[in-house]
N, C-alpha and C positions, 0 to 999 in steps of 0.2 A: 504493499499500500504506499502511496505517495500522494500527499495533499499540499498544495501551496497555501500559504496563509497571507493575507493582506488586510491591513486596517488603516483607516485614515487618522487614527490616533497616534500613529508614529510616522516618521518621515518616509515618504515614498522612495523606493530605490532610485539611485542616480545612475545606475548601470544595469547590465543584463543579469540581475540576481533578484531573488525573492526575499521578502522580509523574513519569512520563515518557511520551513518545510516540515511536515510531519511525516515520519517513516517508522514503521514497526514500533509504535508507542513511544517514540522519541520526538521531541520538538527541537529542531535545529534553528536558532535565531541568528540571522546574520548580524555582523558588526554593526552596532548603532553608535553614532557620534552624539556628542552632547549638544544637539540642535533642537530647536523649537519645531514641532511637526508641521505647523502651518506656514511659518515665515522662513524656515530652514536657516535661520540665524542662530549662531552660537553666542551665548552671553560671555563676558570676560571672566576668566578664572576657572580654575580646576574644580572648585566646590560646586558652582552652578552647572558646569558642563558635565560633571559626574552625575549630578541629580537627573539632569535631562536624559543622559544616556541610559541610566538605569530605568527611568520612568518609561522610555521608549521600549526597552526590553520587556518591562512589565506589561505594557499595553499590547505588544505583539503576543506575549504568552497568554493574556487574557483572551484575545481574539482567537486563539488556538483552543481555548477551553482549558487552559493550564494556569499555573501561578508561579510566582517566585519561589514558593515553598517546595516546588517540585524540581527546581533547578539542581543538577548534579554536577555540572561543570561551567566555569566561567572563564573567559579569556579577557584580560584587561591589557590594552595597548596604550601606553603613556608617551607622550612626546618627550618628557624629561623625567628621569627617576627622582629628581628633587620634588616632584609633585606627589610622590607615593604617600606620604602621611596624610595629607589633606584628602586625597582620593579615598584612602582607606577608612578615614573618619566617616565620610559620607556613605561609603560602601556598607559599612557596619550598621547603618540605619535601615538599610534595605534587607539585609540578611542578618537578622537578630539571632535566631536560634538554629543551631546545626547548619552553619554555612556550607555551601557547596565546595568541591575541589576548585582550586583557582590557579591559574598562571598569570603573572604580571610581567610584561616585558616593555622595554623601551622601543619605540617604533617611529619611523618617519611617517607622520600623517599629513594628509593634504591641507592646504590653507593654514588657517590659524587654529585649527582644531588641536585640542590638548589630550583628547581621550577617545577611544572606541572600545566598546565592550560587545562580546558575543556570548552566547549561552546555549547550553544543551539541557533540556528538561525531560522528565518522564511524564508521559501522559497516560492516565489510568483509563 
């Protein structure tokens, strides 16, 4: 089984990819930037961009019938590792109990974006 997920509560893809795909009870959420879904504008600062990126992931998961509580793995891509502590403080607010496995790496991101986050969740 393969089902493409799309919602207007998260930014529409800017390239040839889906917001998420469900396959074999897993939801694979594409990388989400810290941008407003309607304006596609990123606020200044890692705190606000992290909030938006995670909110975008959450909205896509909800559109798939899933939730942050079902996330088993997260990938965090930071422009600069000096942003790690502030990103982590925000991240902790979204994954309060039993957080998923996570990888955080420094990456070259387009434009002025400071963060991109992808996720894999289990869909019951």
